[in-house]
Predicted model as a PDB file, atoms N, CA, C, CB and O in Angstrom, pLDDT in the B-factor column:
MODEL        1                                                                  
ATOM      1  N   MET A   1      -5.255  24.974  -4.355  1.00 92.00           N  
ATOM      2  CA  MET A   1      -4.409  25.294  -3.229  1.00 92.00           C  
ATOM      3  C   MET A   1      -2.974  24.976  -3.639  1.00 92.00           C  
ATOM      4  CB  MET A   1      -4.836  24.503  -1.945  1.00 92.00           C  
ATOM      5  O   MET A   1      -2.689  23.910  -4.185  1.00 92.00           O  
ATOM      6  N   GLU A   2      -2.082  25.916  -3.367  1.00 96.00           N  
ATOM      7  CA  GLU A   2      -0.665  25.748  -3.693  1.00 96.00           C  
ATOM      8  C   GLU A   2       0.108  25.330  -2.444  1.00 96.00           C  
ATOM      9  CB  GLU A   2      -0.076  27.056  -4.284  1.00 96.00           C  
ATOM     10  O   GLU A   2       0.015  25.978  -1.402  1.00 96.00           O  
ATOM     11  N   LEU A   3       0.868  24.246  -2.557  1.00 96.00           N  
ATOM     12  CA  LEU A   3       1.711  23.740  -1.477  1.00 96.00           C  
ATOM     13  C   LEU A   3       3.127  23.568  -2.004  1.00 96.00           C  
ATOM     14  CB  LEU A   3       1.161  22.397  -0.912  1.00 96.00           C  
ATOM     15  O   LEU A   3       3.344  23.494  -3.213  1.00 96.00           O  
ATOM     16  N   ILE A   4       4.083  23.504  -1.097  1.00 97.00           N  
ATOM     17  CA  ILE A   4       5.451  23.134  -1.448  1.00 97.00           C  
ATOM     18  C   ILE A   4       5.691  21.766  -0.816  1.00 97.00           C  
ATOM     19  CB  ILE A   4       6.515  24.216  -0.949  1.00 97.00           C  
ATOM     20  O   ILE A   4       5.646  21.624   0.405  1.00 97.00           O  
ATOM     21  N   VAL A   5       5.945  20.762  -1.653  1.00 96.00           N  
ATOM     22  CA  VAL A   5       6.170  19.397  -1.176  1.00 96.00           C  
ATOM     23  C   VAL A   5       7.579  18.982  -1.602  1.00 96.00           C  
ATOM     24  CB  VAL A   5       5.082  18.399  -1.740  1.00 96.00           C  
ATOM     25  O   VAL A   5       7.872  18.882  -2.793  1.00 96.00           O  
ATOM     26  N   ASN A   6       8.435  18.743  -0.627  1.00 96.00           N  
ATOM     27  CA  ASN A   6       9.831  18.384  -0.870  1.00 96.00           C  
ATOM     28  C   ASN A   6      10.504  19.371  -1.818  1.00 96.00           C  
ATOM     29  CB  ASN A   6       9.922  16.970  -1.439  1.00 96.00           C  
ATOM     30  O   ASN A   6      11.238  18.981  -2.726  1.00 96.00           O  
ATOM     31  N   GLY A   7      10.239  20.668  -1.588  1.00 96.00           N  
ATOM     32  CA  GLY A   7      10.879  21.717  -2.360  1.00 96.00           C  
ATOM     33  C   GLY A   7      10.256  22.022  -3.707  1.00 96.00           C  
ATOM     34  O   GLY A   7      10.713  22.930  -4.401  1.00 96.00           O  
ATOM     35  N   GLU A   8       9.217  21.283  -4.099  1.00 96.00           N  
ATOM     36  CA  GLU A   8       8.573  21.474  -5.398  1.00 96.00           C  
ATOM     37  C   GLU A   8       7.168  22.027  -5.211  1.00 96.00           C  
ATOM     38  CB  GLU A   8       8.526  20.150  -6.186  1.00 96.00           C  
ATOM     39  O   GLU A   8       6.412  21.510  -4.388  1.00 96.00           O  
ATOM     40  N   PRO A   9       6.797  23.080  -5.965  1.00 97.00           N  
ATOM     41  CA  PRO A   9       5.426  23.582  -5.877  1.00 97.00           C  
ATOM     42  C   PRO A   9       4.430  22.582  -6.446  1.00 97.00           C  
ATOM     43  CB  PRO A   9       5.302  24.915  -6.609  1.00 97.00           C  
ATOM     44  O   PRO A   9       4.689  21.952  -7.472  1.00 97.00           O  
ATOM     45  N   ARG A  10       3.293  22.439  -5.781  1.00 94.00           N  
ATOM     46  CA  ARG A  10       2.220  21.544  -6.244  1.00 94.00           C  
ATOM     47  C   ARG A  10       0.889  22.249  -6.083  1.00 94.00           C  
ATOM     48  CB  ARG A  10       2.224  20.194  -5.459  1.00 94.00           C  
ATOM     49  O   ARG A  10       0.659  22.953  -5.099  1.00 94.00           O  
ATOM     50  N   SER A  11       0.023  22.056  -7.049  1.00 94.00           N  
ATOM     51  CA  SER A  11      -1.332  22.594  -6.980  1.00 94.00           C  
ATOM     52  C   SER A  11      -2.271  21.431  -6.727  1.00 94.00           C  
ATOM     53  CB  SER A  11      -1.719  23.367  -8.292  1.00 94.00           C  
ATOM     54  O   SER A  11      -2.339  20.494  -7.523  1.00 94.00           O  
ATOM     55  N   LEU A  12      -3.002  21.492  -5.609  1.00 91.00           N  
ATOM     56  CA  LEU A  12      -3.884  20.395  -5.208  1.00 91.00           C  
ATOM     57  C   LEU A  12      -5.247  20.954  -4.818  1.00 91.00           C  
ATOM     58  CB  LEU A  12      -3.269  19.587  -4.032  1.00 91.00           C  
ATOM     59  O   LEU A  12      -5.361  22.130  -4.473  1.00 91.00           O  
ATOM     60  N   PRO A  13      -6.284  20.112  -4.872  1.00 87.00           N  
ATOM     61  CA  PRO A  13      -7.620  20.576  -4.497  1.00 87.00           C  
ATOM     62  C   PRO A  13      -7.721  20.822  -2.991  1.00 87.00           C  
ATOM     63  CB  PRO A  13      -8.678  19.557  -4.935  1.00 87.00           C  
ATOM     64  O   PRO A  13      -7.070  20.145  -2.195  1.00 87.00           O  
ATOM     65  N   ALA A  14      -8.534  21.785  -2.621  1.00 85.00           N  
ATOM     66  CA  ALA A  14      -8.797  22.062  -1.204  1.00 85.00           C  
ATOM     67  C   ALA A  14     -10.255  21.722  -0.942  1.00 85.00           C  
ATOM     68  CB  ALA A  14      -8.480  23.567  -0.827  1.00 85.00           C  
ATOM     69  O   ALA A  14     -11.048  21.797  -1.881  1.00 85.00           O  
ATOM     70  N   PRO A  15     -10.655  21.362   0.243  1.00 93.00           N  
ATOM     71  CA  PRO A  15      -9.824  21.108   1.420  1.00 93.00           C  
ATOM     72  C   PRO A  15      -9.113  19.758   1.295  1.00 93.00           C  
ATOM     73  CB  PRO A  15     -10.681  21.144   2.703  1.00 93.00           C  
ATOM     74  O   PRO A  15      -9.583  18.850   0.611  1.00 93.00           O  
ATOM     75  N   LEU A  16      -7.982  19.653   1.966  1.00 94.00           N  
ATOM     76  CA  LEU A  16      -7.186  18.444   1.877  1.00 94.00           C  
ATOM     77  C   LEU A  16      -6.459  18.240   3.208  1.00 94.00           C  
ATOM     78  CB  LEU A  16      -6.177  18.523   0.689  1.00 94.00           C  
ATOM     79  O   LEU A  16      -5.827  19.155   3.736  1.00 94.00           O  
ATOM     80  N   SER A  17      -6.567  17.015   3.739  1.00 96.00           N  
ATOM     81  CA  SER A  17      -5.834  16.670   4.962  1.00 96.00           C  
ATOM     82  C   SER A  17      -4.464  16.125   4.569  1.00 96.00           C  
ATOM     83  CB  SER A  17      -6.627  15.624   5.826  1.00 96.00           C  
ATOM     84  O   SER A  17      -4.212  15.848   3.397  1.00 96.00           O  
ATOM     85  N   VAL A  18      -3.593  15.974   5.541  1.00 96.00           N  
ATOM     86  CA  VAL A  18      -2.292  15.370   5.284  1.00 96.00           C  
ATOM     87  C   VAL A  18      -2.488  13.952   4.752  1.00 96.00           C  
ATOM     88  CB  VAL A  18      -1.421  15.362   6.570  1.00 96.00           C  
ATOM     89  O   VAL A  18      -1.803  13.544   3.814  1.00 96.00           O  
ATOM     90  N   ALA A  19      -3.418  13.196   5.343  1.00 95.00           N  
ATOM     91  CA  ALA A  19      -3.701  11.837   4.866  1.00 95.00           C  
ATOM     92  C   ALA A  19      -4.193  11.873   3.412  1.00 95.00           C  
ATOM     93  CB  ALA A  19      -4.757  11.149   5.777  1.00 95.00           C  
ATOM     94  O   ALA A  19      -3.816  11.020   2.609  1.00 95.00           O  
ATOM     95  N   GLY A  20      -5.025  12.849   3.079  1.00 95.00           N  
ATOM     96  CA  GLY A  20      -5.503  12.996   1.704  1.00 95.00           C  
ATOM     97  C   GLY A  20      -4.370  13.306   0.745  1.00 95.00           C  
ATOM     98  O   GLY A  20      -4.342  12.784  -0.370  1.00 95.00           O  
ATOM     99  N   LEU A  21      -3.438  14.145   1.162  1.00 94.00           N  
ATOM    100  CA  LEU A  21      -2.278  14.465   0.335  1.00 94.00           C  
ATOM    101  C   LEU A  21      -1.458  13.208   0.078  1.00 94.00           C  
ATOM    102  CB  LEU A  21      -1.408  15.549   1.006  1.00 94.00           C  
ATOM    103  O   LEU A  21      -1.035  12.960  -1.051  1.00 94.00           O  
ATOM    104  N   LEU A  22      -1.232  12.416   1.120  1.00 94.00           N  
ATOM    105  CA  LEU A  22      -0.459  11.186   0.946  1.00 94.00           C  
ATOM    106  C   LEU A  22      -1.155  10.245  -0.031  1.00 94.00           C  
ATOM    107  CB  LEU A  22      -0.249  10.486   2.299  1.00 94.00           C  
ATOM    108  O   LEU A  22      -0.494   9.553  -0.805  1.00 94.00           O  
ATOM    109  N   GLY A  23      -2.495  10.215   0.002  1.00 93.00           N  
ATOM    110  CA  GLY A  23      -3.243   9.422  -0.962  1.00 93.00           C  
ATOM    111  C   GLY A  23      -3.042   9.937  -2.371  1.00 93.00           C  
ATOM    112  O   GLY A  23      -2.843   9.149  -3.294  1.00 93.00           O  
ATOM    113  N   GLU A  24      -3.092  11.261  -2.553  1.00 91.00           N  
ATOM    114  CA  GLU A  24      -2.875  11.877  -3.870  1.00 91.00           C  
ATOM    115  C   GLU A  24      -1.485  11.552  -4.411  1.00 91.00           C  
ATOM    116  CB  GLU A  24      -3.059  13.399  -3.785  1.00 91.00           C  
ATOM    117  O   GLU A  24      -1.302  11.400  -5.619  1.00 91.00           O  
ATOM    118  N   LEU A  25      -0.509  11.448  -3.511  1.00 91.00           N  
ATOM    119  CA  LEU A  25       0.870  11.178  -3.908  1.00 91.00           C  
ATOM    120  C   LEU A  25       1.177   9.685  -4.008  1.00 91.00           C  
ATOM    121  CB  LEU A  25       1.817  11.822  -2.927  1.00 91.00           C  
ATOM    122  O   LEU A  25       2.297   9.310  -4.354  1.00 91.00           O  
ATOM    123  N   GLY A  26       0.197   8.828  -3.710  1.00 91.00           N  
ATOM    124  CA  GLY A  26       0.408   7.384  -3.764  1.00 91.00           C  
ATOM    125  C   GLY A  26       1.289   6.865  -2.645  1.00 91.00           C  
ATOM    126  O   GLY A  26       1.994   5.870  -2.814  1.00 91.00           O  
ATOM    127  N   MET A  27       1.253   7.539  -1.495  1.00 90.00           N  
ATOM    128  CA  MET A  27       2.122   7.154  -0.387  1.00 90.00           C  
ATOM    129  C   MET A  27       1.365   6.569   0.791  1.00 90.00           C  
ATOM    130  CB  MET A  27       2.911   8.339   0.072  1.00 90.00           C  
ATOM    131  O   MET A  27       1.944   6.392   1.863  1.00 90.00           O  
ATOM    132  N   THR A  28       0.086   6.263   0.623  1.00 85.00           N  
ATOM    133  CA  THR A  28      -0.713   5.696   1.699  1.00 85.00           C  
ATOM    134  C   THR A  28      -0.133   4.346   2.115  1.00 85.00           C  
ATOM    135  CB  THR A  28      -2.190   5.547   1.265  1.00 85.00           C  
ATOM    136  O   THR A  28       0.191   3.515   1.266  1.00 85.00           O  
ATOM    137  N   GLY A  29      -0.004   4.132   3.424  1.00 82.00           N  
ATOM    138  CA  GLY A  29       0.462   2.850   3.945  1.00 82.00           C  
ATOM    139  C   GLY A  29       1.969   2.702   3.978  1.00 82.00           C  
ATOM    140  O   GLY A  29       2.469   1.691   4.472  1.00 82.00           O  
ATOM    141  N   ARG A  30       2.701   3.663   3.475  1.00 83.00           N  
ATOM    142  CA  ARG A  30       4.156   3.572   3.490  1.00 83.00           C  
ATOM    143  C   ARG A  30       4.698   4.134   4.798  1.00 83.00           C  
ATOM    144  CB  ARG A  30       4.763   4.320   2.287  1.00 83.00           C  
ATOM    145  O   ARG A  30       4.043   4.933   5.467  1.00 83.00           O  
ATOM    146  N   ARG A  31       5.893   3.707   5.146  1.00 89.00           N  
ATOM    147  CA  ARG A  31       6.555   4.211   6.354  1.00 89.00           C  
ATOM    148  C   ARG A  31       7.232   5.528   6.001  1.00 89.00           C  
ATOM    149  CB  ARG A  31       7.595   3.172   6.923  1.00 89.00           C  
ATOM    150  O   ARG A  31       8.224   5.557   5.273  1.00 89.00           O  
ATOM    151  N   ILE A  32       6.683   6.609   6.525  1.00 92.00           N  
ATOM    152  CA  ILE A  32       7.218   7.921   6.203  1.00 92.00           C  
ATOM    153  C   ILE A  32       7.342   8.773   7.463  1.00 92.00           C  
ATOM    154  CB  ILE A  32       6.331   8.622   5.168  1.00 92.00           C  
ATOM    155  O   ILE A  32       6.708   8.500   8.482  1.00 92.00           O  
ATOM    156  N   ALA A  33       8.162   9.794   7.371  1.00 94.00           N  
ATOM    157  CA  ALA A  33       8.225  10.869   8.362  1.00 94.00           C  
ATOM    158  C   ALA A  33       7.803  12.122   7.619  1.00 94.00           C  
ATOM    159  CB  ALA A  33       9.678  11.019   9.017  1.00 94.00           C  
ATOM    160  O   ALA A  33       8.159  12.307   6.455  1.00 94.00           O  
ATOM    161  N   LEU A  34       7.045  12.986   8.287  1.00 96.00           N  
ATOM    162  CA  LEU A  34       6.516  14.169   7.632  1.00 96.00           C  
ATOM    163  C   LEU A  34       6.725  15.397   8.506  1.00 96.00           C  
ATOM    164  CB  LEU A  34       5.032  13.987   7.310  1.00 96.00           C  
ATOM    165  O   LEU A  34       6.444  15.393   9.704  1.00 96.00           O  
ATOM    166  N   GLU A  35       7.222  16.438   7.871  1.00 97.00           N  
ATOM    167  CA  GLU A  35       7.413  17.721   8.533  1.00 97.00           C  
ATOM    168  C   GLU A  35       6.487  18.727   7.854  1.00 97.00           C  
ATOM    169  CB  GLU A  35       8.917  18.187   8.471  1.00 97.00           C  
ATOM    170  O   GLU A  35       6.510  18.872   6.631  1.00 97.00           O  
ATOM    171  N   LEU A  36       5.678  19.418   8.644  1.00 97.00           N  
ATOM    172  CA  LEU A  36       4.746  20.423   8.145  1.00 97.00           C  
ATOM    173  C   LEU A  36       5.154  21.782   8.697  1.00 97.00           C  
ATOM    174  CB  LEU A  36       3.278  20.078   8.540  1.00 97.00           C  
ATOM    175  O   LEU A  36       5.110  22.011   9.906  1.00 97.00           O  
ATOM    176  N   ASN A  37       5.547  22.671   7.811  1.00 98.00           N  
ATOM    177  CA  ASN A  37       5.967  24.023   8.201  1.00 98.00           C  
ATOM    178  C   ASN A  37       7.023  24.010   9.295  1.00 98.00           C  
ATOM    179  CB  ASN A  37       4.769  24.827   8.665  1.00 98.00           C  
ATOM    180  O   ASN A  37       6.966  24.795  10.242  1.00 98.00           O  
ATOM    181  N   GLY A  38       7.997  23.099   9.151  1.00 96.00           N  
ATOM    182  CA  GLY A  38       9.125  23.060  10.075  1.00 96.00           C  
ATOM    183  C   GLY A  38       8.916  22.251  11.337  1.00 96.00           C  
ATOM    184  O   GLY A  38       9.818  22.176  12.172  1.00 96.00           O  
ATOM    185  N   GLU A  39       7.739  21.637  11.502  1.00 97.00           N  
ATOM    186  CA  GLU A  39       7.440  20.846  12.701  1.00 97.00           C  
ATOM    187  C   GLU A  39       7.126  19.402  12.313  1.00 97.00           C  
ATOM    188  CB  GLU A  39       6.252  21.466  13.486  1.00 97.00           C  
ATOM    189  O   GLU A  39       6.358  19.163  11.381  1.00 97.00           O  
ATOM    190  N   ILE A  40       7.713  18.444  13.019  1.00 97.00           N  
ATOM    191  CA  ILE A  40       7.403  17.036  12.775  1.00 97.00           C  
ATOM    192  C   ILE A  40       5.941  16.798  13.138  1.00 97.00           C  
ATOM    193  CB  ILE A  40       8.350  16.091  13.596  1.00 97.00           C  
ATOM    194  O   ILE A  40       5.479  17.219  14.199  1.00 97.00           O  
ATOM    195  N   LEU A  41       5.223  16.123  12.255  1.00 96.00           N  
ATOM    196  CA  LEU A  41       3.811  15.822  12.490  1.00 96.00           C  
ATOM    197  C   LEU A  41       3.672  14.331  12.798  1.00 96.00           C  
ATOM    198  CB  LEU A  41       2.934  16.222  11.252  1.00 96.00           C  
ATOM    199  O   LEU A  41       4.033  13.494  11.971  1.00 96.00           O  
ATOM    200  N   PRO A  42       3.153  13.991  13.981  1.00 96.00           N  
ATOM    201  CA  PRO A  42       2.962  12.578  14.320  1.00 96.00           C  
ATOM    202  C   PRO A  42       1.967  11.913  13.360  1.00 96.00           C  
ATOM    203  CB  PRO A  42       2.470  12.438  15.775  1.00 96.00           C  
ATOM    204  O   PRO A  42       0.995  12.535  12.931  1.00 96.00           O  
ATOM    205  N   ARG A  43       2.219  10.665  13.036  1.00 93.00           N  
ATOM    206  CA  ARG A  43       1.341   9.901  12.140  1.00 93.00           C  
ATOM    207  C   ARG A  43      -0.106   9.907  12.643  1.00 93.00           C  
ATOM    208  CB  ARG A  43       1.845   8.451  12.006  1.00 93.00           C  
ATOM    209  O   ARG A  43      -1.040   9.912  11.841  1.00 93.00           O  
ATOM    210  N   SER A  44      -0.291   9.907  13.948  1.00 95.00           N  
ATOM    211  CA  SER A  44      -1.643   9.886  14.517  1.00 95.00           C  
ATOM    212  C   SER A  44      -2.443  11.135  14.172  1.00 95.00           C  
ATOM    213  CB  SER A  44      -1.568   9.735  16.021  1.00 95.00           C  
ATOM    214  O   SER A  44      -3.664  11.139  14.329  1.00 95.00           O  
ATOM    215  N   GLU A  45      -1.788  12.192  13.706  1.00 96.00           N  
ATOM    216  CA  GLU A  45      -2.467  13.437  13.370  1.00 96.00           C  
ATOM    217  C   GLU A  45      -2.659  13.648  11.873  1.00 96.00           C  
ATOM    218  CB  GLU A  45      -1.705  14.585  13.934  1.00 96.00           C  
ATOM    219  O   GLU A  45      -3.221  14.668  11.472  1.00 96.00           O  
ATOM    220  N   PHE A  46      -2.210  12.712  11.032  1.00 95.00           N  
ATOM    221  CA  PHE A  46      -2.320  12.872   9.579  1.00 95.00           C  
ATOM    222  C   PHE A  46      -3.768  13.047   9.129  1.00 95.00           C  
ATOM    223  CB  PHE A  46      -1.706  11.672   8.873  1.00 95.00           C  
ATOM    224  O   PHE A  46      -4.039  13.865   8.250  1.00 95.00           O  
ATOM    225  N   GLY A  47      -4.699  12.299   9.709  1.00 95.00           N  
ATOM    226  CA  GLY A  47      -6.092  12.330   9.280  1.00 95.00           C  
ATOM    227  C   GLY A  47      -6.829  13.607   9.631  1.00 95.00           C  
ATOM    228  O   GLY A  47      -7.702  14.040   8.879  1.00 95.00           O  
ATOM    229  N   GLN A  48      -6.499  14.214  10.753  1.00 96.00           N  
ATOM    230  CA  GLN A  48      -7.242  15.398  11.178  1.00 96.00           C  
ATOM    231  C   GLN A  48      -6.517  16.713  10.901  1.00 96.00           C  
ATOM    232  CB  GLN A  48      -7.538  15.299  12.639  1.00 96.00           C  
ATOM    233  O   GLN A  48      -7.091  17.778  11.131  1.00 96.00           O  
ATOM    234  N   THR A  49      -5.291  16.675  10.421  1.00 97.00           N  
ATOM    235  CA  THR A  49      -4.558  17.913  10.131  1.00 97.00           C  
ATOM    236  C   THR A  49      -4.869  18.364   8.709  1.00 97.00           C  
ATOM    237  CB  THR A  49      -3.023  17.713  10.318  1.00 97.00           C  
ATOM    238  O   THR A  49      -4.528  17.688   7.738  1.00 97.00           O  
ATOM    239  N   MET A  50      -5.526  19.525   8.606  1.00 97.00           N  
ATOM    240  CA  MET A  50      -5.903  20.076   7.310  1.00 97.00           C  
ATOM    241  C   MET A  50      -4.792  20.998   6.806  1.00 97.00           C  
ATOM    242  CB  MET A  50      -7.253  20.839   7.406  1.00 97.00           C  
ATOM    243  O   MET A  50      -4.180  21.740   7.575  1.00 97.00           O  
ATOM    244  N   LEU A  51      -4.553  20.932   5.514  1.00 97.00           N  
ATOM    245  CA  LEU A  51      -3.529  21.764   4.888  1.00 97.00           C  
ATOM    246  C   LEU A  51      -4.127  23.082   4.420  1.00 97.00           C  
ATOM    247  CB  LEU A  51      -2.878  21.026   3.711  1.00 97.00           C  
ATOM    248  O   LEU A  51      -5.319  23.169   4.126  1.00 97.00           O  
ATOM    249  N   SER A  52      -3.287  24.100   4.355  1.00 95.00           N  
ATOM    250  CA  SER A  52      -3.681  25.425   3.884  1.00 95.00           C  
ATOM    251  C   SER A  52      -2.730  25.842   2.772  1.00 95.00           C  
ATOM    252  CB  SER A  52      -3.675  26.470   5.048  1.00 95.00           C  
ATOM    253  O   SER A  52      -1.581  25.402   2.729  1.00 95.00           O  
ATOM    254  N   GLY A  53      -3.212  26.690   1.877  1.00 94.00           N  
ATOM    255  CA  GLY A  53      -2.361  27.203   0.823  1.00 94.00           C  
ATOM    256  C   GLY A  53      -1.105  27.828   1.408  1.00 94.00           C  
ATOM    257  O   GLY A  53      -1.173  28.558   2.396  1.00 94.00           O  
ATOM    258  N   GLY A  54       0.036  27.546   0.805  1.00 96.00           N  
ATOM    259  CA  GLY A  54       1.310  28.080   1.273  1.00 96.00           C  
ATOM    260  C   GLY A  54       2.040  27.178   2.243  1.00 96.00           C  
ATOM    261  O   GLY A  54       3.183  27.463   2.599  1.00 96.00           O  
ATOM    262  N   ASP A  55       1.407  26.083   2.688  1.00 97.00           N  
ATOM    263  CA  ASP A  55       2.085  25.155   3.593  1.00 97.00           C  
ATOM    264  C   ASP A  55       3.288  24.532   2.891  1.00 97.00           C  
ATOM    265  CB  ASP A  55       1.112  24.053   4.082  1.00 97.00           C  
ATOM    266  O   ASP A  55       3.294  24.333   1.676  1.00 97.00           O  
ATOM    267  N   THR A  56       4.304  24.232   3.696  1.00 98.00           N  
ATOM    268  CA  THR A  56       5.511  23.571   3.197  1.00 98.00           C  
ATOM    269  C   THR A  56       5.640  22.234   3.900  1.00 98.00           C  
ATOM    270  CB  THR A  56       6.787  24.450   3.424  1.00 98.00           C  
ATOM    271  O   THR A  56       5.621  22.159   5.129  1.00 98.00           O  
ATOM    272  N   LEU A  57       5.773  21.174   3.103  1.00 97.00           N  
ATOM    273  CA  LEU A  57       5.901  19.831   3.653  1.00 97.00           C  
ATOM    274  C   LEU A  57       7.185  19.177   3.156  1.00 97.00           C  
ATOM    275  CB  LEU A  57       4.681  18.972   3.279  1.00 97.00           C  
ATOM    276  O   LEU A  57       7.574  19.334   1.999  1.00 97.00           O  
ATOM    277  N   GLU A  58       7.829  18.447   4.047  1.00 97.00           N  
ATOM    278  CA  GLU A  58       8.953  17.597   3.679  1.00 97.00           C  
ATOM    279  C   GLU A  58       8.535  16.179   4.053  1.00 97.00           C  
ATOM    280  CB  GLU A  58      10.307  18.035   4.405  1.00 97.00           C  
ATOM    281  O   GLU A  58       8.181  15.908   5.200  1.00 97.00           O  
ATOM    282  N   ILE A  59       8.580  15.287   3.083  1.00 96.00           N  
ATOM    283  CA  ILE A  59       8.182  13.900   3.290  1.00 96.00           C  
ATOM    284  C   ILE A  59       9.378  13.008   2.995  1.00 96.00           C  
ATOM    285  CB  ILE A  59       6.962  13.518   2.394  1.00 96.00           C  
ATOM    286  O   ILE A  59       9.981  13.082   1.925  1.00 96.00           O  
ATOM    287  N   VAL A  60       9.709  12.162   3.968  1.00 94.00           N  
ATOM    288  CA  VAL A  60      10.841  11.243   3.823  1.00 94.00           C  
ATOM    289  C   VAL A  60      10.308   9.828   3.994  1.00 94.00           C  
ATOM    290  CB  VAL A  60      11.984  11.553   4.867  1.00 94.00           C  
ATOM    291  O   VAL A  60       9.640   9.520   4.981  1.00 94.00           O  
ATOM    292  N   GLN A  61      10.609   8.974   3.024  1.00 88.00           N  
ATOM    293  CA  GLN A  61      10.160   7.583   3.089  1.00 88.00           C  
ATOM    294  C   GLN A  61      11.293   6.718   3.641  1.00 88.00           C  
ATOM    295  CB  GLN A  61       9.707   7.074   1.682  1.00 88.00           C  
ATOM    296  O   GLN A  61      12.439   6.812   3.201  1.00 88.00           O  
ATOM    297  N   ALA A  62      10.941   5.866   4.624  1.00 83.00           N  
ATOM    298  CA  ALA A  62      11.920   4.936   5.194  1.00 83.00           C  
ATOM    299  C   ALA A  62      12.201   3.824   4.200  1.00 83.00           C  
ATOM    300  CB  ALA A  62      11.416   4.349   6.538  1.00 83.00           C  
ATOM    301  O   ALA A  62      11.286   3.249   3.611  1.00 83.00           O  
ATOM    302  N   ILE A  63      13.473   3.533   4.027  1.00 81.00           N  
ATOM    303  CA  ILE A  63      13.901   2.466   3.126  1.00 81.00           C  
ATOM    304  C   ILE A  63      14.621   1.427   3.974  1.00 81.00           C  
ATOM    305  CB  ILE A  63      14.827   3.010   1.969  1.00 81.00           C  
ATOM    306  O   ILE A  63      15.568   1.748   4.692  1.00 81.00           O  
ATOM    307  N   GLY A  64      14.166   0.179   3.887  1.00 76.00           N  
ATOM    308  CA  GLY A  64      14.796  -0.892   4.641  1.00 76.00           C  
ATOM    309  C   GLY A  64      16.109  -1.315   3.987  1.00 76.00           C  
ATOM    310  O   GLY A  64      16.318  -1.116   2.791  1.00 76.00           O  
ATOM    311  N   GLY A  65      16.959  -1.884   4.774  1.00 72.00           N  
ATOM    312  CA  GLY A  65      18.231  -2.360   4.241  1.00 72.00           C  
ATOM    313  C   GLY A  65      19.141  -2.778   5.379  1.00 72.00           C  
ATOM    314  O   GLY A  65      18.751  -2.780   6.547  1.00 72.00           O  
ATOM    315  N   GLY A  66      20.307  -3.118   5.025  1.00 62.00           N  
ATOM    316  CA  GLY A  66      21.185  -3.532   6.103  1.00 62.00           C  
ATOM    317  C   GLY A  66      22.589  -3.537   5.771  1.00 62.00           C  
ATOM    318  O   GLY A  66      23.421  -3.873   6.613  1.00 62.00           O  
TER     319      GLY A  66                                                      
ENDMDL                                                                          
END                                                                             
């Protein structure tokens, strides 16, 4: 399955949920915001939202500081 993640094409196995993608990217447990095909996806939906070929995701990781 081909996805666009933060502007870069990626080939990943299907079927894959958003939570599974985050695991593949080593981002499990991190504070992130995620946009799927132009829509913000609530964290509560990461586990049940399945990805499809051609989906576009933007993932932003929160960085603490002051």
